[in-house]
N, C-alpha and C positions, 0 to 999 in steps of 0.2 A: 261341610256336608258331603256325604258320599254321593257320587253320580247316580242318577236313576238307571234302571235296568236297560233302557234303550240307548244309553250313551255308547257311541261308536258302532252302533248296529246299522248295517246297510241293507240287510236281506231278510227274507222269510221264505218258508216252504209253501209251495202251492202245487196243484196239479199241473203237469207239464205236457205239452203237445209232443215233446221229443220222446220222453219215456217216463211213465209213472209220476213220480214226484220230482220237482225241480226247485232250484234256488232262484228267487226273483228279487230284483232291486226294489226296495221300498222308498228309496230316494236316489237322487243322482249320485253317481260314484265317479269322481275324477280319475283320469288316467294316473296310474302309479300307486293308487291307494291300496294299502294292505286291507283287503276286504274283510278278513276274519281276524283282526288284530288281537282280540281277546282269547282266541282259540289257540292256546299254547300248550295243550297236553302233549306229552311225548308219544311218539309212535312206537309200538312194540313190534319187534320182528320175530316172526314165528316160522320155523321150518315147515315147508309144505308137507313133508312126510308125516308130521304130527297129526295132520288132518285126514290122512288116508282112511282111517277106520271109523271116522265120525259118521253119524247118520247124514243122509243126503241134505236135509234141510240145514244142518249146521255147516256142512261143507260149502253150501251155497252162500252163506253169510260171508265167508272168506273170499269167494269168487266175486261176489257182488260189491263188497265194500272195501276191499283191501288194495293197497298198492302192491304190485307184484314185481319183485326184483330177483331174477334168477330163481333159486329154490326157496325163496322167502316170501312171506306175506307181511306187509306192513299194515298194522291195524290199531284201533284204539285199545287201551288196556282191557276194556270190556265192551262188547257191542251195545250194551245199554248206555254207553257214553258217546255214541255217535253224535257228533255235532253237525250243524248245518252244512259245513264244508264237505262232509262225506257224501252229500246228496247232489253235488254238481254233476250234470249230465255231460256226456262227451259230444264234441263237435270238431269238425275239420276247420271251422272258422271261429275259434274260441274268443271270448272277450276277457278271460282271466287266464293267468298262467301261474305255475308253481315255481318258487325259487329252489335252491339246493336243499333247503330245510323243509320243503313241502308247505311253505306259507304262500297263500294265494294273493296276487295283486292284479289290479285292473290293467289290461293291455291298452285300453282306450277309454275315453269317456263313456260311461254306461248310464242310460236314462232310466229313471224310475219306471217300473213295470216290465223291463227287459229281463229275460231269463239269463242267468249267468251260466256260462259253459266253459269247459276246459278241454284241451286235447290230451286225452289219457296217454297217448303215445309219448308225450314229452316227459312223463315222469313214472310211467309204469310199463313193464315189458309186454303185458297182454291186455287185450280188451275183454 
C-alpha cells in the first residue's frame, strides 16, 4: 500500500508574526530531521540580467523567493511549483539550516506549533 499524503510531512503554512506567511511545525521535529525530505525538485539557476526587463511584479518574484548567489537567482523550475520550503522566514536565531544542496534540516528539537525559520545569510548572498 502506498503511504498516505501526510507521510513524512512535518509542516504547514500559516499566517506568520514574522512576515506574511510562515512555515509551522504540525508535529514535533527531532534535531537533525530532514524537514522537507520529499521536496527534491532541482533548483534552476537564472542569470539576474535575464530579469532586468521584466515587469516589476515578476522581478519581485525572483527577489522574494529565490536564492541569490552572485549574479544568479536559484529558483524552482516554475513559480507555480513553490513548495512549502520556499516560505521559510528569515531569523538571526533559526531552528533550521540548509546543507550544501539546499536541503533543510532541524538545528534543534522543534515543538509542534513553532514557526520554522532559517538564516538566509547562510545560503543566499542577499536578504
